[in-house]
C-alpha positions in Angstrom: -99.6 -40.6 1.7 -97.3 -43.4 3.1 -95.5 -41.0 5.4 -94.2 -38.8 2.7 -93.9 -35.0 2.9 -96.4 -33.4 0.6 -97.0 -29.9 -0.7 -100.5 -28.5 -0.4 -101.9 -25.8 -2.6 -105.3 -24.2 -2.3 -106.9 -22.1 -5.1 -109.6 -19.5 -4.5 -111.9 -17.5 -6.7 -113.8 -14.6 -5.2 -112.8 -15.9 -1.7 -114.3 -19.3 -2.4 -112.1 -22.5 -2.4 -112.3 -23.9 -5.9 -109.4 -26.3 -6.1 -107.1 -28.2 -3.7 -103.9 -29.9 -4.8 -101.3 -32.1 -3.0 -98.0 -33.0 -4.6 -95.4 -35.7 -4.0 -91.9 -34.5 -3.2 -91.1 -35.3 -6.9 -93.7 -32.6 -7.8 -96.1 -35.1 -9.4 -99.8 -34.7 -8.4 -100.8 -36.9 -5.4 -104.4 -35.5 -5.0 -106.5 -33.0 -6.7 -110.0 -31.8 -5.9 -112.3 -29.4 -7.7 -115.1 -28.0 -5.6 -118.6 -27.4 -6.7 -119.3 -23.8 -7.5 -122.0 -21.8 -9.3 -119.8 -21.9 -12.4 -118.7 -25.5 -12.0 -121.7 -27.8 -11.1 -119.6 -30.9 -10.3 -117.4 -31.9 -7.4 -114.5 -34.1 -8.4 -111.5 -35.7 -6.8 -108.5 -37.5 -8.3 -105.8 -39.5 -6.5 -102.6 -40.4 -8.2 -99.8 -42.9 -7.8 -96.3 -41.5 -7.3 -95.4 -42.3 -10.9 -98.2 -39.9 -12.1 -100.7 -42.6 -13.0 -104.3 -41.9 -12.0 -105.4 -44.1 -9.1 -108.9 -42.9 -8.4 -111.4 -40.6 -10.0 -114.6 -39.6 -8.1 -117.2 -37.2 -9.6 -120.4 -36.0 -8.1 -122.7 -34.0 -10.3 -125.4 -31.4 -9.4 -128.0 -34.2 -9.0 -125.6 -36.1 -6.6 -125.0 -38.9 -9.0 -121.6 -40.3 -8.2 -119.2 -41.8 -10.7 -116.1 -43.7 -9.6 -113.2 -45.1 -11.5 -110.2 -46.9 -9.9 -107.0 -48.0 -11.6 -104.1 -50.3 -10.9 -100.7 -48.7 -10.9 -100.1 -49.9 -14.5 -103.2 -48.0 -15.7 -105.5 -51.0 -16.0 -109.1 -50.3 -14.9 -109.7 -51.7 -11.4 -113.2 -50.6 -10.7 -116.0 -48.5 -12.3 -119.2 -47.5 -10.6 -122.0 -45.0 -10.2 -125.2 -44.9 -8.2 -126.7 -47.7 -10.3 -123.8 -50.0 -11.3 -120.4 -51.0 -9.8 -117.9 -53.0 -11.7 -114.6 -54.4 -10.5 -111.8 -55.9 -12.6 -108.9 -58.2 -12.1 -105.5 -56.8 -12.8 -105.6 -58.9 -16.1 -108.5 -56.7 -17.3 -111.2 -59.3 -16.9 -114.3 -58.5 -15.1 -114.4 -59.6 -11.4 -117.8 -58.5 -10.2 -120.8 -56.4 -11.1 -123.4 -55.0 -8.7 -126.6 -53.4 -9.9 -128.8 -51.2 -7.8 -131.8 -49.1 -8.0 -132.7 -46.3 -5.6 -129.9 -47.4 -3.3 -131.0 -51.1 -3.2 -128.9 -53.9 -4.7 -130.9 -56.1 -7.0 -128.3 -58.2 -8.8 -124.8 -59.4 -8.0 -122.6 -61.1 -10.6 -119.1 -62.5 -10.0 -116.5 -64.0 -12.3 -113.3 -66.1 -11.9 -110.0 -64.7 -13.0 -110.2 -67.0 -16.1 -113.3 -65.1 -17.3 -115.9 -67.7 -16.5 -119.0 -66.7 -14.4 -118.8 -67.7 -10.7 -122.1 -66.5 -9.3 -125.3 -64.7 -10.2 -127.9 -63.7 -7.6 -131.0 -61.6 -7.4 -131.9 -59.4 -4.4 -134.7 -57.3 -3.1 -134.7 -55.4 0.2 -131.3 -56.9 1.2 -132.6 -60.4 0.8 -132.2 -63.1 -1.8 -135.2 -62.9 -4.1 -135.1 -64.8 -7.4 -132.3 -66.9 -8.7 -129.0 -67.8 -7.1 -126.6 -69.7 -9.3 -123.0 -70.7 -8.7 -120.5 -72.3 -11.0 -117.0 -73.8 -10.3 -114.0 -72.5 -12.1 -114.5 -74.9 -15.1 -118.1 -73.7 -15.7 -119.9 -76.6 -14.0 -123.1 -75.6 -12.1 -122.7 -76.2 -8.4 -125.8 -74.3 -7.2 -129.1 -73.4 -8.8 -131.7 -72.1 -6.4 -134.7 -69.8 -6.3 -135.6 -67.6 -3.3 -138.6 -65.4 -2.3 -138.1 -62.8 0.4 -134.9 -64.5 1.6 -136.5 -68.0 1.9 -135.4 -70.9 -0.3 -138.3 -71.9 -2.6 -136.7 -74.5 -5.0 -133.2 -76.0 -5.3 -132.0 -77.9 -8.4 -128.9 -80.0 -7.7 -127.0 -81.9 -10.3 
């Protein structure tokens, strides 16, 4: 990581790799992975900043549901997601975006400005706009209000 020399450790149980660890030269964890085994049904990975703060957590359970959390170096949550919802945050802790999906298909995207006001909301189906698409400027004034069906504009309301 960043050209540093790292120590690598591998841990085995009954000849099966169960854990992998990399350490910074200051001995703090840089990376840690637990492998799925019969006794441990999840596969997880953690990345760390040099100061020891958790940077990324990724967990996959036995049904292949993925959970992800990312953090800024100061410990503030940067992103959270799973197979149905992904949320990103500004470094001030306010929500930046939210993406909702079902069976791998995105069906709603929401975005916010750094000041906390909503910037955009859109509905999707089969990778096409389908439903509402609204946008606001950073003061909360509506700048777009449209309705789509199968990717085609149906109605537009302009102010």
